N, CA and C atoms as an extended XYZ file, in Angstrom:
288
Properties=species:S:1:pos:R:3:atomname:S:1:resname:S:1:resid:I:1 pbc="F F F"
N         0.779       -1.141       -0.265 N   UNK     1
C        -0.042        0.191        0.106 CA  UNK     1
C         0.870        1.131       -0.255 C   UNK     1
N         0.393        2.416       -0.767 N   UNK     2
C         1.275        3.619       -0.474 CA  UNK     2
C         0.456        4.549        0.044 C   UNK     2
N         1.399        5.082        1.085 N   UNK     3
C         0.990        6.089        2.290 CA  UNK     3
C         1.683        7.285        2.334 C   UNK     3
N         1.049        8.317        2.205 N   UNK     4
C         1.429        9.609        2.125 CA  UNK     4
C         1.213       10.437        3.418 C   UNK     4
N         2.195       10.500        4.134 N   UNK     5
C         2.020       11.401        5.979 CA  UNK     5
C         2.404       12.823        5.535 C   UNK     5
N         2.069       13.498        4.373 N   UNK     6
C         2.377       14.976        4.367 CA  UNK     6
C         0.772       15.493        4.316 C   UNK     6
N         0.447       15.606        5.483 N   UNK     7
C        -1.024       16.110        6.166 CA  UNK     7
C        -0.791       17.267        6.737 C   UNK     7
N        -1.494       18.101        6.885 N   UNK     8
C        -1.822       19.376        7.668 CA  UNK     8
C        -1.849       19.207        9.051 C   UNK     8
N        -1.542       19.879        9.945 N   UNK     9
C        -1.886       19.782       11.242 CA  UNK     9
C        -3.237       20.412       11.793 C   UNK     9
N        -4.063       19.566       12.120 N   UNK    10
C        -5.090       20.296       12.133 CA  UNK    10
C        -5.450       20.172       14.052 C   UNK    10
N        -6.334       21.103       14.288 N   UNK    11
C        -6.873       21.076       15.654 CA  UNK    11
C        -8.196       21.675       15.553 C   UNK    11
N        -9.030       20.680       15.715 N   UNK    12
C       -10.663       20.800       15.796 CA  UNK    12
C       -10.872       21.623       14.199 C   UNK    12
N       -10.117       20.898       13.498 N   UNK    13
C       -10.405       21.236       11.872 CA  UNK    13
C        -9.844       22.530       11.870 C   UNK    13
N        -8.951       23.475       12.375 N   UNK    14
C        -8.413       24.353       12.127 CA  UNK    14
C        -6.920       24.177       11.754 C   UNK    14
N        -6.296       24.607       10.523 N   UNK    15
C        -5.253       24.403       10.153 CA  UNK    15
C        -4.327       25.568       11.486 C   UNK    15
N        -3.080       24.660       11.793 N   UNK    16
C        -2.245       25.349       12.879 CA  UNK    16
C        -1.073       25.998       11.983 C   UNK    16
N        -0.789       27.209       12.293 N   UNK    17
C         0.226       27.966       11.547 CA  UNK    17
C         1.283       28.248       12.219 C   UNK    17
N         2.452       28.413       11.664 N   UNK    18
C         3.807       28.420       11.962 CA  UNK    18
C         4.352       29.650       10.989 C   UNK    18
N         4.320       30.873       11.535 N   UNK    19
C         4.895       32.011       10.717 CA  UNK    19
C         4.045       32.229        9.446 C   UNK    19
N         2.718       32.064        9.694 N   UNK    20
C         1.729       32.450        8.690 CA  UNK    20
C         1.644       31.203        7.818 C   UNK    20
N         2.395       30.038        7.858 N   UNK    21
C         2.231       29.039        7.072 CA  UNK    21
C         1.824       27.816        7.672 C   UNK    21
N         0.885       27.049        6.736 N   UNK    22
C         0.516       25.720        7.391 CA  UNK    22
C         1.261       24.717        8.487 C   UNK    22
N         1.024       24.099        9.326 N   UNK    23
C         2.398       22.983        9.795 CA  UNK    23
C         1.783       21.868        9.383 C   UNK    23
N         2.896       21.419        9.078 N   UNK    24
C         2.796       19.607        8.207 CA  UNK    24
C         2.999       18.897        9.258 C   UNK    24
N         2.687       17.518        9.327 N   UNK    25
C         3.159       16.438       10.196 CA  UNK    25
C         4.217       15.338        9.971 C   UNK    25
N         4.759       15.389        8.485 N   UNK    26
C         5.474       14.491        7.972 CA  UNK    26
C         6.838       14.627        8.842 C   UNK    26
N         6.940       15.791        8.859 N   UNK    27
C         8.765       16.350        9.352 CA  UNK    27
C         8.985       15.437       10.294 C   UNK    27
N         7.780       15.687       11.354 N   UNK    28
C         7.838       15.442       12.648 CA  UNK    28
C         7.655       13.807       12.721 C   UNK    28
N         7.052       13.098       12.124 N   UNK    29
C         6.913       11.853       12.174 CA  UNK    29
C         8.291       11.416       11.567 C   UNK    29
N         8.730       11.742       10.766 N   UNK    30
C        10.212       11.590        9.989 CA  UNK    30
C        11.344       11.560       11.318 C   UNK    30
N        11.460       12.576       12.161 N   UNK    31
C        12.541       12.631       12.999 CA  UNK    31
C        12.197       11.526       14.373 C   UNK    31
N        10.609       11.338       14.638 N   UNK    32
C        10.432       10.228       15.868 CA  UNK    32
C        10.959        9.085       14.853 C   UNK    32
N        10.689        8.678       13.716 N   UNK    33
C        11.300        7.335       13.333 CA  UNK    33
C        12.682        7.520       13.220 C   UNK    33
N        13.042        8.548       13.234 N   UNK    34
C        14.862        8.321       12.846 CA  UNK    34
C        15.230        8.289       14.350 C   UNK    34
N        15.097        8.838       15.239 N   UNK    35
C        15.489        8.792       16.515 CA  UNK    35
C        15.315        7.727       17.573 C   UNK    35
N        13.935        6.985       17.169 N   UNK    36
C        13.640        5.807       18.018 CA  UNK    36
C        14.702        4.670       17.621 C   UNK    36
N        15.385        3.921       18.639 N   UNK    37
C        16.080        2.870       18.117 CA  UNK    37
C        15.349        1.507       17.761 C   UNK    37
N        14.141        1.294       17.922 N   UNK    38
C        13.233        0.334       17.540 CA  UNK    38
C        13.647       -0.844       18.237 C   UNK    38
N        13.803       -1.056       19.207 N   UNK    39
C        14.304       -2.317       19.955 CA  UNK    39
C        12.868       -2.855       20.164 C   UNK    39
N        11.806       -2.159       20.431 N   UNK    40
C        10.380       -2.975       20.920 CA  UNK    40
C         9.386       -2.349       20.010 C   UNK    40
N         9.836       -1.824       18.626 N   UNK    41
C         8.553       -1.447       17.694 CA  UNK    41
C         8.064       -2.568       16.930 C   UNK    41
N         9.279       -3.207       16.623 N   UNK    42
C         8.673       -4.270       15.767 CA  UNK    42
C         9.400       -3.992       14.482 C   UNK    42
N         9.510       -2.789       14.106 N   UNK    43
C         9.904       -1.854       12.859 CA  UNK    43
C        11.444       -2.114       12.839 C   UNK    43
N        12.134       -2.801       11.392 N   UNK    44
C        13.613       -2.714       11.295 CA  UNK    44
C        13.859       -1.403       11.140 C   UNK    44
N        14.978       -1.040       11.785 N   UNK    45
C        15.816        0.150       12.268 CA  UNK    45
C        15.841        0.558       10.638 C   UNK    45
N        16.693       -0.307        9.790 N   UNK    46
C        16.979        0.234        8.228 CA  UNK    46
C        15.685        0.629        7.810 C   UNK    46
N        14.201       -0.345        7.961 N   UNK    47
C        13.234        0.196        7.296 CA  UNK    47
C        12.972        1.805        7.841 C   UNK    47
N        12.841        1.923        9.168 N   UNK    48
C        12.651        3.064        9.432 CA  UNK    48
C        13.527        4.243        9.119 C   UNK    48
N        14.729        4.046        8.964 N   UNK    49
C        15.293        5.198        8.215 CA  UNK    49
C        15.135        5.422        6.656 C   UNK    49
N        14.663        4.397        6.131 N   UNK    50
C        14.619        4.631        4.771 CA  UNK    50
C        12.859        5.245        4.599 C   UNK    50
N        12.109        5.061        5.496 N   UNK    51
C        10.862        5.546        5.296 CA  UNK    51
C        10.866        6.915        6.340 C   UNK    51
N        11.834        7.418        6.996 N   UNK    52
C        12.027        8.585        7.536 CA  UNK    52
C        12.484        9.641        6.555 C   UNK    52
N        13.171        9.124        5.696 N   UNK    53
C        14.063        9.908        4.623 CA  UNK    53
C        13.236       10.373        3.637 C   UNK    53
N        12.167        9.351        3.493 N   UNK    54
C        11.352        9.578        2.231 CA  UNK    54
C         9.999       10.561        2.929 C   UNK    54
N         9.571       10.219        3.976 N   UNK    55
C         8.356       11.210        4.845 CA  UNK    55
C         9.034       12.174        4.942 C   UNK    55
N        10.226       12.527        5.268 N   UNK    56
C        10.726       13.949        5.337 CA  UNK    56
C        10.841       14.708        4.390 C   UNK    56
N        11.020       13.998        3.027 N   UNK    57
C        10.863       14.535        1.937 CA  UNK    57
C         9.588       15.045        1.351 C   UNK    57
N         8.698       14.285        2.071 N   UNK    58
C         7.279       14.471        1.782 CA  UNK    58
C         6.887       13.357        0.592 C   UNK    58
N         7.342       12.579        0.733 N   UNK    59
C         7.015       11.595       -0.866 CA  UNK    59
C         6.712       10.379        0.138 C   UNK    59
N         5.562        9.794       -0.586 N   UNK    60
C         4.487        8.532       -0.337 CA  UNK    60
C         5.752        7.339       -0.125 C   UNK    60
N         5.555        6.262        1.116 N   UNK    61
C         6.081        5.189        1.140 CA  UNK    61
C         5.224        3.908        0.841 C   UNK    61
N         6.127        2.891        0.112 N   UNK    62
C         5.260        1.760        0.032 CA  UNK    62
C         5.412        0.563        1.103 C   UNK    62
N         4.532        0.287        1.793 N   UNK    63
C         4.315       -0.443        2.822 CA  UNK    63
C         3.511       -1.732        2.478 C   UNK    63
N         3.488       -2.690        3.503 N   UNK    64
C         2.892       -4.029        3.607 CA  UNK    64
C         1.766       -3.490        4.836 C   UNK    64
N         0.847       -4.605        4.761 N   UNK    65
C        -0.237       -4.437        5.711 CA  UNK    65
C         0.307       -4.566        7.129 C   UNK    65
N         1.325       -5.541        7.343 N   UNK    66
C         1.864       -5.625        8.626 CA  UNK    66
C         3.074       -4.322        8.963 C   UNK    66
N         3.641       -3.923        8.521 N   UNK    67
C         4.199       -2.693        8.229 CA  UNK    67
C         3.306       -1.436        8.789 C   UNK    67
N         2.416       -1.286        8.079 N   UNK    68
C         1.325       -0.573        8.607 CA  UNK    68
C         0.854       -0.738        9.720 C   UNK    68
N         0.476       -2.038       10.400 N   UNK    69
C        -0.070       -2.154       11.575 CA  UNK    69
C         1.005       -1.807       12.750 C   UNK    69
N         2.458       -1.823       12.349 N   UNK    70
C         3.640       -1.609       13.350 CA  UNK    70
C         3.908       -0.132       13.264 C   UNK    70
N         3.649        0.683       12.275 N   UNK    71
C         3.402        2.192       12.013 CA  UNK    71
C         2.462        2.472       13.067 C   UNK    71
N         1.185        1.933       12.909 N   UNK    72
C         0.060        2.454       13.735 CA  UNK    72
C         0.409        2.475       14.866 C   UNK    72
N         1.119        1.271       15.529 N   UNK    73
C         1.163        1.198       16.837 CA  UNK    73
C         2.415        2.097       17.376 C   UNK    73
N         3.298        2.297       16.350 N   UNK    74
C         4.278        3.431       16.552 CA  UNK    74
C         3.974        4.521       16.969 C   UNK    74
N         3.099        5.181       15.849 N   UNK    75
C         2.486        6.439       16.227 CA  UNK    75
C         1.549        6.552       17.373 C   UNK    75
N         0.885        5.466       17.792 N   UNK    76
C         0.396        5.590       18.797 CA  UNK    76
C         0.873        5.653       20.280 C   UNK    76
N         2.079        5.254       20.473 N   UNK    77
C         3.004        5.131       21.217 CA  UNK    77
C         3.890        6.424       21.572 C   UNK    77
N         3.883        7.153       20.720 N   UNK    78
C         4.573        8.470       20.792 CA  UNK    78
C         4.210        9.658       21.428 C   UNK    78
N         4.697       10.480       21.684 N   UNK    79
C         4.351       11.712       22.465 CA  UNK    79
C         3.678       12.663       21.631 C   UNK    79
N         3.169       12.288       20.315 N   UNK    80
C         2.663       13.267       19.607 CA  UNK    80
C         1.104       13.682       20.184 C   UNK    80
N         0.613       14.800       20.300 N   UNK    81
C        -0.615       15.204       20.321 CA  UNK    81
C        -1.917       14.242       19.957 C   UNK    81
N        -3.065       13.886       20.529 N   UNK    82
C        -3.922       13.504       20.314 CA  UNK    82
C        -4.368       14.108       18.627 C   UNK    82
N        -4.370       15.282       18.443 N   UNK    83
C        -4.813       15.677       16.940 CA  UNK    83
C        -3.959       15.134       16.107 C   UNK    83
N        -2.489       15.175       16.249 N   UNK    84
C        -1.474       14.975       15.458 CA  UNK    84
C        -1.781       13.177       15.062 C   UNK    84
N        -1.456       12.431       16.109 N   UNK    85
C        -1.924       11.006       15.989 CA  UNK    85
C        -3.191       10.616       15.254 C   UNK    85
N        -4.306       11.194       15.457 N   UNK    86
C        -5.476       11.064       14.843 CA  UNK    86
C        -5.170       10.983       13.161 C   UNK    86
N        -4.224       12.031       13.016 N   UNK    87
C        -4.450       12.752       11.441 CA  UNK    87
C        -3.182       11.720       10.669 C   UNK    87
N        -2.179       11.534       11.411 N   UNK    88
C        -1.338       10.527       10.963 CA  UNK    88
C        -2.107        8.942       10.981 C   UNK    88
N        -2.818        8.617       11.985 N   UNK    89
C        -3.555        7.479       11.506 CA  UNK    89
C        -4.752        7.362       10.324 C   UNK    89
N        -5.201        8.281       10.646 N   UNK    90
C        -6.092        8.713        9.437 CA  UNK    90
C        -5.272        8.275        8.036 C   UNK    90
N        -4.218        8.951        7.843 N   UNK    91
C        -3.195        8.151        6.583 CA  UNK    91
C        -3.425        6.968        6.088 C   UNK    91
N        -3.178        6.292        7.202 N   UNK    92
C        -3.043        4.699        7.170 CA  UNK    92
C        -4.449        4.155        6.887 C   UNK    92
N        -5.411        4.600        7.796 N   UNK    93
C        -6.728        4.206        7.526 CA  UNK    93
C        -7.439        4.050        6.293 C   UNK    93
N        -6.939        5.382        5.726 N   UNK    94
C        -7.544        5.594        4.406 CA  UNK    94
C        -6.871        4.683        3.463 C   UNK    94
N        -5.691        3.651        3.501 N   UNK    95
C        -5.067        3.238        2.515 CA  UNK    95
C        -5.196        1.476        3.358 C   UNK    95
N        -6.060        1.453        4.234 N   UNK    96
C        -6.257       -0.016        4.901 CA  UNK    96
C        -7.311       -0.738        4.274 C   UNK    96
């Protein structure tokens, strides 16, 4: 499945802005993927780095259903806000 995480950060449906520009979630997800050692996530660290690189550039990733499930669990376990988690998980759910 092809998943693109370049989504705007919305709070109650309102775009969040930084210096007047919309905030996107892909770069934050890429940073979390790259910084985590993935000892307990089930995600191979080389896959995580490959995904992080593509996601950081705003490009889609091609993942299996199992990888999507692991990524969903990873997103749920991060310190993202509930709004950010939901937006990122929606990207996966649209493709499931």
